[in-house]
C-alpha positions in Angstrom: -0.4 -0.1 -0.1 1.6 3.2 -1.0 0.5 6.1 0.9 3.1 9.1 -1.0 0.4 11.1 -2.9 -2.2 13.0 -1.6 -3.6 13.2 -5.1 -3.8 10.8 -7.7 -4.5 11.8 -11.1 -5.9 9.5 -13.7 -5.2 10.4 -17.2 -2.4 12.4 -18.5 -3.8 14.4 -20.9 -4.9 17.9 -21.6 -6.6 18.3 -18.3 -4.5 15.3 -16.0 -1.1 16.6 -17.0 -1.4 20.1 -16.5 -2.7 19.7 -13.4 -0.2 17.4 -11.9 2.4 20.0 -13.0 1.0 22.9 -11.2 0.4 20.6 -7.9 3.4 19.4 -7.9 5.1 23.0 -8.2 3.5 24.0 -5.3 4.7 21.4 -2.8 1.5 19.5 -3.4 2.5 14.9 -3.3 0.8 14.0 -6.3 1.0 10.9 -8.7 -0.4 10.9 -12.4 -1.1 7.9 -14.1 -1.3 7.2 -17.7 -2.8 4.3 -20.0 -0.7 4.7 -22.6 3.0 3.7 -22.9 4.2 6.4 -24.4 1.6 9.5 -26.1 0.6 8.0 -29.7 -1.4 10.0 -32.3 -4.7 8.8 -31.9 -6.7 12.0 -33.3 -8.0 13.8 -30.7 -8.1 18.2 -31.2 -5.2 19.8 -31.9 -6.5 23.6 -32.2 -6.7 25.9 -29.5 -8.3 29.1 -29.1 -7.2 31.9 -27.4 -8.7 31.2 -24.3 -6.8 27.8 -24.1 -3.8 29.6 -24.4 -4.3 32.2 -22.0 -5.5 29.1 -19.5 -2.2 27.8 -20.0 -0.5 30.9 -19.3 -1.9 31.5 -16.2 -0.9 28.2 -15.1 2.7 28.8 -15.9 3.1 26.2 -18.7 3.3 27.9 -21.7 6.5 26.3 -22.1 4.7 23.2 -22.7 2.8 24.4 -25.4 6.0 25.4 -27.4 7.9 22.1 -26.9 4.2 20.6 -28.4 5.1 22.3 -31.7 2.3 25.0 -31.0 1.9 26.8 -34.8 0.0 30.6 -34.5 -2.9 31.1 -36.7 -3.5 34.4 -38.2 -7.2 33.6 -40.5 -9.9 31.9 -40.8 -11.3 31.5 -43.8 -14.8 29.7 -44.3 -14.6 28.0 -47.8 -17.8 27.3 -48.2 -20.1 25.6 -51.3 -22.3 29.2 -51.2 -19.3 30.9 -52.3 -16.8 31.6 -54.8 -13.1 31.0 -53.7 -12.0 34.6 -53.7 -15.3 35.5 -51.7 -15.1 33.0 -49.1 -15.4 34.8 -45.5 -12.2 35.9 -43.8 -11.7 36.3 -40.2 -8.3 37.9 -38.9 -8.2 35.9 -35.1 -5.9 37.7 -33.7 -8.2 40.6 -33.0 -9.5 38.4 -29.7 -7.7 38.8 -27.0 -8.1 37.1 -23.5 -5.1 38.9 -22.4 -2.5 41.5 -23.8 -0.2 38.6 -23.8 -2.0 35.9 -25.6 -2.3 37.4 -29.1 -4.5 34.6 -31.1 -4.9 30.7 -31.2 -2.6 27.9 -31.9 -2.3 24.6 -33.8 -0.4 22.0 -32.1 0.3 18.3 -32.0 -1.7 16.5 -29.5 0.4 14.0 -28.2 3.7 16.2 -28.2 1.9 19.0 -25.7 1.0 16.0 -23.4 4.3 14.4 -23.4 5.1 18.6 -22.3 2.9 18.6 -19.5 3.5 15.4 -18.0 7.8 16.2 -18.5 6.8 19.1 -16.7 4.9 17.5 -14.0 7.7 14.7 -13.5 10.2 17.9 -13.1 8.4 19.3 -10.1 8.5 16.3 -8.1 5.2 14.5 -9.2 5.2 11.1 -9.5 4.5 9.7 -13.4 3.7 6.2 -14.4 2.9 5.2 -18.1 1.5 1.5 -19.1 -1.3 1.8 -16.3 -4.0 -0.5 -16.5 -7.1 -1.5 -15.0 -7.3 0.8 -12.4 -9.9 0.1 -10.0 -11.4 2.4 -7.2 -12.5 1.8 -3.6 -14.4 4.0 -1.4 -14.9 1.3 1.6 -12.5 3.0 3.9 -12.0 7.0 4.8 -9.7 7.4 1.5 -10.1 6.4 -1.6 -7.8 3.6 -2.9 -6.8 2.6 -6.2 -5.8 -0.9 -7.6 -4.1 -1.0 -11.0 -1.5 -3.4 -12.7 1.5 -2.0 -14.2 4.5 -4.2 -16.0 2.7 -7.3 -15.2 2.2 -6.4 -11.1 -0.2 -5.0 -9.4 0.0 -2.3 -7.6 -2.3 -0.4 -4.5 -2.3 3.6 -3.8 -4.4 5.3 -1.4 -4.9 9.0 -1.3 -7.0 12.0 -0.1 -8.5 12.6 -3.4 -8.7 11.1 -7.1 -8.8 13.0 -10.0 -10.6 11.1 -12.7 -9.0 12.7 -16.1 -9.3 9.6 -18.5 -11.1 11.3 -21.2 -14.0 10.5 -23.5 -12.7 7.0 -22.3 -12.0 7.1 -18.7 -13.9 4.6 -16.3 -13.8 6.6 -13.3 -16.7 8.1 -13.2 -18.9 4.9 -13.6 -16.7 3.6 -10.5 -17.7 6.7 -8.3 -21.3 6.4 -9.3 -21.2 9.5 -11.4 -23.7 9.9 -14.2 -23.4 11.3 -17.2 -26.0 12.1 -20.0 -24.8 11.4 -23.7 -25.9 11.5 -26.7 -24.4 11.8 -30.8 -24.8 13.9 -33.3 -22.6 13.2 -36.2 -19.4 11.6 -37.0 -15.7 12.7 -37.6 -12.9 11.1 -39.0 -9.3 12.7 -39.3 -6.0 12.3 -39.9 -2.5 14.2 -39.8 -0.7 14.8 -43.5 2.5 16.1 -45.0 3.0 17.5 -48.3 1.1 21.0 -48.2 3.5 23.1 -49.3 1.7 25.8 -50.6 -1.0 25.9 -48.3 -0.7 29.2 -46.1 0.8 28.4 -43.3 -1.2 30.9 -41.0 -4.8 29.7 -42.2 -7.5 27.5 -40.9 -10.3 26.4 -43.2 -13.8 25.3 -42.3 -17.0 25.3 -44.6 -19.9 22.7 -45.9 -19.6 21.2 -49.4 -22.3 18.5 -50.5 -22.8 16.0 -47.4 -19.0 17.0 -45.3 -17.8 19.9 -43.3 -14.3 20.3 -43.3 -11.7 21.6 -41.3 -7.8 22.2 -42.3 -5.7 22.8 -39.3 -2.4 23.8 -40.6 0.8 23.2 -38.3 3.5 24.9 -40.4 6.4 23.1 -42.8 3.8 21.7 -44.9 2.2 19.7 -42.2 -1.6 19.9 -41.0 -4.5 17.9 -39.5 -7.8 17.3 -41.6 -11.0 16.5 -40.3 -14.0 15.5 -41.8 -17.4 16.0 -40.0 -20.7 14.0 -41.6 -24.2 12.5 -40.6 -24.3 9.5 -38.5 -26.1 7.9 -40.9 -22.8 7.6 -43.0 -20.6 5.9 -40.0 -19.1 3.7 -41.9 -18.1 5.8 -44.9 -14.4 6.1 -44.3 -13.7 2.6 -43.4 -12.3 -0.5 -45.3 -8.7 -1.2 -46.7 -9.0 2.7 -49.3 -10.2 4.6 -46.2 -7.1 6.3 -46.0 -7.5 7.1 -50.0 -11.5 7.8 -49.7 -11.3 10.4 -46.9 -8.1 12.4 -49.1 -10.2 12.2 -52.1 -13.5 13.9 -50.1 -11.3 17.0 -50.2 -11.3 17.0 -53.8 -13.9 20.5 -53.5 -14.7 23.2 -56.1 -14.5 25.8 -53.3 -11.7 24.6 -51.7 -8.4 26.3 -53.0 -5.8 23.7 -52.7 -8.1 20.6 -52.7 -5.5 18.6 -55.1 -2.4 19.2 -53.3 -4.6 17.9 -50.2 -5.9 14.5 -52.4 -2.1 13.7 -52.8 -0.7 14.6 -49.2 1.0 11.8 -47.5 -0.5 10.7 -44.4 1.9 10.8 -41.5 -0.6 8.9 -38.5 -3.5 6.8 -38.7 -6.7 8.2 -39.5 -9.5 7.4 -37.1 -13.3 7.7 -37.5 -15.4 7.9 -34.4 -18.8 9.5 -33.3 -19.0 13.1 -31.4 -20.1 11.6 -28.0 -21.2 14.3 -26.1 -21.8 13.9 -22.6 -22.8 16.2 -19.3 -23.2 16.5 -15.8 -24.4 18.9 -12.9 -22.3 17.3 -10.3 -18.9 15.8 -11.7 -18.0 15.1 -8.0 -18.4 12.2 -5.6 -16.6 11.3 -2.1 -12.9 11.4 -3.1 -13.4 12.0 -6.3 -13.5 14.7 -8.8 -14.0 14.7 -12.7 -12.0 17.1 -14.7 -11.8 17.4 -18.4 -13.5 15.1 -21.2 -14.0 12.8 -18.4 -16.6 15.3 -16.6 -18.2 15.9 -19.8 -17.6 16.5 -23.3 -19.0 19.0 -26.2 -19.4 18.7 -29.9 -16.2 18.5 -32.0 -17.5 21.2 -34.3 -16.8 23.7 -31.6 -13.1 23.0 -31.0 -13.3 23.8 -27.3 -12.4 20.5 -25.7 -8.7 21.7 -25.4 -9.5 24.4 -23.7 -12.4 23.2 -21.6 -10.0 20.5 -19.8 -7.4 23.2 -19.2 -10.0 25.3 -17.4 -10.7 22.3 -15.4 -7.1 22.0 -14.4 -6.7 25.3 -14.0 -10.0 25.6 -11.6 -9.3 22.4 -9.5 -5.5 23.2 -9.0 -7.2 26.3 -7.4 -9.3 24.5 -5.1 -7.0 22.1 -3.9 -4.3 24.6 -3.0 -6.6 27.3 -1.6 -8.4 25.1 1.1 -7.4 22.3 3.4 -11.2 21.1 2.4 -11.8 19.1 -0.4 -14.7 17.1 0.4 -17.2 17.1 -2.4 -18.8 20.8 -1.1 -15.6 22.7 -1.7 -15.7 22.1 -5.3 -19.4 23.1 -5.8 -18.0 26.3 -7.7 -16.4 24.5 -9.8 -19.2 22.1 -10.8 -21.5 25.3 -11.6 -19.1 26.8 -13.5 -18.7 23.6 -15.7 -22.4 23.2 -15.5 -22.9 26.9 -17.1 -20.0 26.2 -19.3 -21.8 23.5 -20.9 -25.2 24.7 -21.3 -23.3 28.0 -23.1 -21.4 25.5 -25.0 -24.7 23.2 -26.1 -26.3 26.1 -27.7 -23.5 27.6 -29.7 -23.1 23.7 -30.5 -26.7 23.2 -31.7 -26.6 26.3 -33.6 -23.4 25.5 -35.7 -24.9 21.7 -36.3 -28.3 23.3 -37.8 -25.9 25.4 -40.2 -22.6 23.4 -41.2 -23.4 19.5 -40.3 -27.0 19.4 -42.0 -26.8 18.9 -45.7 -30.4 19.1 -47.6 -31.6 22.0 -49.4 -33.2 23.6 -46.5 -30.2 23.0 -44.7 -28.2 25.2 -47.2 -30.6 28.1 -47.7 -30.8 27.9 -43.8 -26.6 28.4 -43.8 -27.0 31.2 -46.7 -29.2 33.6 -44.8 -27.4 33.0 -41.5 -24.1 34.1 -43.5 -26.1 37.1 -45.1 -27.1 38.4 -41.6 -23.3 37.7 -39.9 -22.5 39.9 -43.3 -24.8 42.7 -42.4 -24.3 42.1 -38.5 -20.9 40.6 -37.0 -22.7 40.3 -33.7 -25.1 37.5 -35.4 -21.6 35.6 -35.4 -20.7 35.6 -31.8 -21.6 31.8 -31.5 -18.6 31.5 -33.7 -16.3 33.4 -31.3 -16.6 30.9 -28.4 -13.8 28.6 -30.1 -11.7 31.8 -29.7 -12.7 33.7 -27.1 -14.4 31.2 -24.8 -18.1 30.8 -23.4 -18.5 34.8 -22.0 -18.4 35.4 -25.9 -22.1 33.6 -26.4 -24.8 36.2 -25.0 -26.9 35.3 -22.0 -30.4 35.9 -21.3 -32.8 37.5 -24.5 -30.0 38.7 -26.9 -29.1 34.8 -26.9 -32.6 33.7 -27.6 -33.0 36.1 -30.4 -29.4 35.3 -31.6 -30.6 31.8 -31.9 -33.9 32.3 -33.6 -32.7 34.3 -36.0 -29.8 32.5 -37.5 -31.7 29.4 -37.3 -35.0 30.7 -38.3 -34.1 33.3 -40.8 -35.0 31.0 -44.0 
């Protein structure tokens, strides 16, 4: 029985890694358990809005973004089928500043950044263990106990509190009796590629064409992460032995400049397809357990807010753990309330984006056309898009939020 740690964090991703680093730097005995032997490219979000970059800076971990290959983005182009190529709406991303020091969003490597976070935690004195499997939680005594396997051996660890940060497939929520409501709205496929030598390195692309919503996130030096989002009825669209070729061919879009180069790009990681499982709970807490990151609830991937949400969770949880000796569920009620309000806000924005960009019939195209006209006439109609850059506070609450949704979705 190992009693060296006050905090055990299960999951070394964008919530668990930063949290472990912050706690260790402030003298809290902490253990970080990660399932992977090493961080692999498994197709996760690799866009971080300005508010996420600000969260990292506030925790003193900006160096980890640099180590993770953070690449500054300046332009957001919506190369939609509704526009000629040279008339696609363009937004300068650096105009959204959450702090004077943070100029704009970045594209990065998910595995490399996770590795940098975990290394920062280890350098600060955290105990970081990789290759951890079959983690089981017991709450029979005064403190939570974790049992797990590593290297073929059984380990037991007790602590004051467990942080469940295992991502969308984490198991602490279920074991702690925390129930999350879930649903699936569409599917997404993604892959990293090289060879985009003529793509503008400071420009991310988004748009809808045919029955696909597409994203291009450049990472510099001809590298990019490509995503396609589509309906649940086409879940197996990119499967089988030719799935990578089929995926790249799907980028042969008349509205997207440089599409021929994308079609001939070279994959540098595996392609993965998965449902955009959304989940939520108003109380991500139990005796001796706090959930953070995607394990505490996740949002529609089309928002591009997952990484920033995980980082904000890490900061909030660290502030509570460092600010009080009371680590009971009630001590985290403010965190739970903030997270619940954030979820409601993000879900509203996601509902607008889904109706506008991930529905593909004639009515949806007309709805999107009218929404673009409204946004051109009055930029305030595009506030739902700013959530990915500035965070949930960008979306108006109250009557104006209701008006915004009604106007955008029912203008046709």
